C-alpha positions in Angstrom: 54.1 -67.4 43.7 52.3 -69.1 40.9 51.2 -65.8 39.4 54.9 -64.7 39.4 55.9 -67.9 37.6 53.2 -67.5 35.1 54.1 -63.9 34.6 57.7 -64.7 34.1 56.9 -67.4 31.6 54.6 -65.0 29.7 57.5 -62.5 29.5 59.8 -65.1 28.1 57.2 -66.1 25.5 56.7 -62.5 24.6 60.4 -61.9 24.2 60.8 -64.9 22.0 57.9 -63.9 19.8 59.1 -60.3 19.6 62.5 -61.6 18.5 61.1 -63.8 15.8 59.0 -60.9 14.4 62.1 -58.6 14.5 64.3 -61.3 12.8 61.9 -61.9 9.9 63.0 -60.1 6.8 62.8 -60.5 3.0 65.5 -62.9 2.1 66.8 -62.5 -1.5 69.4 -65.2 -1.7 69.1 -68.8 -0.6 71.3 -71.9 -0.3 70.4 -74.8 -2.5 69.8 -77.1 0.5 66.3 -78.5 0.4 64.1 -78.8 3.5 63.0 -82.2 4.6 59.4 -83.1 3.7 58.5 -83.5 7.4 59.6 -80.0 8.2 57.7 -78.5 5.3 54.6 -80.3 6.5 55.1 -79.0 10.0 55.6 -75.4 8.8 52.4 -75.4 6.7 50.5 -77.1 9.5 51.4 -74.3 11.8 50.5 -71.7 9.2 47.1 -73.4 9.0 46.4 -72.2 12.5 46.0 -68.6 11.1 42.6 -66.9 11.7 40.1 -66.5 8.9 36.6 -65.0 8.5 34.2 -67.6 9.9 37.0 -70.1 9.8 36.6 -70.4 6.0 40.3 -70.9 5.5 40.2 -69.7 1.9 43.8 -70.4 1.1 44.9 -73.1 -1.4 48.7 -73.3 -1.5 50.9 -75.1 -4.0 54.3 -75.9 -2.6 56.8 -76.4 -5.4 60.3 -77.9 -5.4 62.7 -79.8 -7.6 62.2 -80.1 -11.3 58.8 -78.5 -11.2 60.2 -75.4 -9.6 63.0 -75.3 -12.1 60.5 -75.4 -14.9 58.4 -72.6 -13.3 61.5 -70.5 -12.8 62.3 -70.7 -16.5 58.8 -69.9 -17.5 58.6 -66.9 -15.2 61.9 -65.5 -16.5 60.8 -65.8 -20.1 57.5 -64.1 -19.3 59.1 -61.3 -17.4 61.7 -60.7 -20.1 58.9 -60.5 -22.7 56.8 -58.3 -20.4 53.9 -60.7 -21.0 51.9 -60.0 -17.8 48.8 -62.0 -17.2 47.6 -61.1 -13.6 44.5 -62.4 -11.8 44.5 -59.3 -9.5 44.7 -55.7 -10.9 48.1 -54.2 -10.4 48.6 -51.0 -8.4 49.6 -48.6 -11.1 50.5 -45.6 -8.9 51.7 -45.1 -5.4 51.5 -41.6 -4.0 52.7 -39.5 -1.1 54.5 -41.4 1.7 53.5 -44.8 0.1 55.6 -43.9 -2.9 58.5 -42.7 -0.7 58.5 -46.0 1.2 58.5 -48.0 -2.0 61.4 -46.0 -3.5 63.2 -46.3 -0.2 62.9 -50.0 -0.3 64.4 -50.2 -3.7 67.2 -47.8 -2.8 68.1 -49.9 0.2 68.4 -53.0 -1.9 70.4 -51.3 -4.7 72.8 -49.8 -2.2 73.4 -53.2 -0.5 73.9 -55.0 -3.8 76.0 -52.3 -5.6 73.4 -51.4 -8.2 74.0 -47.9 -9.5 71.2 -45.4 -9.9 71.7 -45.1 -13.6 72.9 -48.7 -14.3 69.9 -49.9 -16.3 71.3 -53.3 -17.0 72.1 -54.0 -13.3 68.6 -52.7 -12.3 67.0 -55.1 -14.8 69.0 -58.0 -13.5 68.0 -57.1 -10.0 64.4 -57.1 -11.0 64.7 -60.4 -12.8 66.0 -62.0 -9.6 62.4 -62.0 -8.4 61.5 -64.5 -11.2 64.6 -66.6 -10.5 62.9 -66.9 -7.1 66.2 -65.9 -5.6 67.6 -69.4 -6.2 65.3 -70.8 -3.4 64.9 -74.6 -3.3 61.2 -74.1 -2.6 58.4 -71.8 -3.4 54.7 -71.5 -2.4 52.0 -70.1 -4.6 48.9 -68.8 -2.8 45.5 -69.1 -4.4 41.9 -68.6 -3.4 38.6 -69.2 -5.2 37.8 -66.6 -7.7 34.4 -65.7 -6.2 36.1 -64.5 -2.9 37.0 -60.9 -2.4 39.2 -58.6 -0.3 38.1 -60.1 3.0 39.3 -63.5 2.0 42.4 -62.1 0.4 43.3 -60.6 3.8 42.8 -64.0 5.4 45.4 -65.4 2.9 47.8 -62.7 4.0 47.4 -63.6 7.6 48.0 -67.3 6.7 51.2 -66.3 4.8 52.5 -64.1 7.6 52.0 -67.0 10.1 54.0 -69.2 7.7 56.8 -66.6 7.4 57.1 -66.3 11.2 57.2 -70.1 11.5 60.0 -70.2 8.9 61.9 -67.6 10.9 61.4 -69.5 14.1 63.1 -72.5 12.5 66.1 -70.5 11.3 64.8 -70.3 7.7 64.2 -67.4 5.4 61.4 -66.3 3.0 60.5 -63.6 0.6 56.9 -62.8 -0.1 56.6 -61.8 -3.8 53.7 -59.9 -5.2 55.4 -59.6 -8.5 54.9 -63.4 -9.0 51.1 -62.7 -9.4 51.9 -60.7 -12.6 52.2 -64.0 -14.4 49.3 -65.9 -12.8 48.2 -67.5 -16.0 51.6 -69.1 -16.7 51.9 -70.4 -13.1 48.4 -71.9 -13.3 49.2 -73.6 -16.6 52.4 -75.1 -15.2 50.7 -76.3 -12.1 47.5 -77.5 -13.7 45.5 -75.0 -11.5 41.9 -74.3 -12.6 41.0 -70.8 -13.6 38.3 -70.9 -10.9 41.2 -70.0 -8.6 43.2 -66.7 -8.6 46.9 -66.4 -7.8 47.5 -63.7 -5.2 51.3 -63.9 -4.6 54.2 -66.3 -4.2 56.8 -67.0 -1.5 60.3 -68.2 -2.0 61.7 -70.0 1.1 64.6 -72.1 2.3 67.9 -71.6 4.1 69.2 -68.0 3.7 72.5 -67.4 2.0 73.9 -65.0 4.7 77.0 -64.2 2.6 75.0 -62.7 -0.2 75.2 -58.8 -0.4 71.4 -58.5 -0.3 71.6 -59.6 3.4 72.5 -56.0 4.2 69.3 -54.7 2.7 67.3 -54.1 5.9 64.3 -51.7 5.4 63.1 -49.4 8.1 59.5 -49.1 9.4 57.3 -46.0 9.7 57.0 -44.4 13.1 54.0 -45.7 15.1 52.3 -42.4 14.9 52.1 -42.7 11.1 50.4 -46.1 11.0 48.4 -46.4 14.3 45.8 -44.0 15.5 45.0 -44.4 19.2 41.5 -43.5 20.6 40.7 -43.1 24.3 
């Protein structure tokens, strides 16, 4: 009987978790309502349970709100409009094969949802710049790690961020992980007073989703399992 109860509880937990993973999406429009400081602390405490190589926990996260976020938003927009990139991490210059197709498919999905025409250069640029407006989110996190670390530790930071995004989803909140933010790492570090001994990997906008925004309809698909997972007997 106890085994049956335990099994039933495990199934419920699995269903809840599966639902949270399925509900997580890249939110590109937020309400201005700020999160309470206690909730932010809870979310990042949960994220800190993420695994890392030898429990090194290489992540250093700056969580930014209010006037500081407004200032960073303005700086990022100016940098993006000027094309003055200053990344800590080399940019991927070329996607090929199905990786390129997936990238294009993601952009097409967003443009179709938000009414951006294929040849509407002005609208496409405005859509791109929304990244640096941080989608009007009331909060943003910027993820750093010590410069002497490498790919292994960067993967750890990714697991930390994913744990955070799932925690946000579980609380009815939204987020958007933004690799484009790292294009302007130098500007971000200057605004936050971050030492150049750290590198900026990416940013994350988060808060309450604006479910009435057209971008809500931009739901990307996922590759079939056979394309991404190789099973061995």
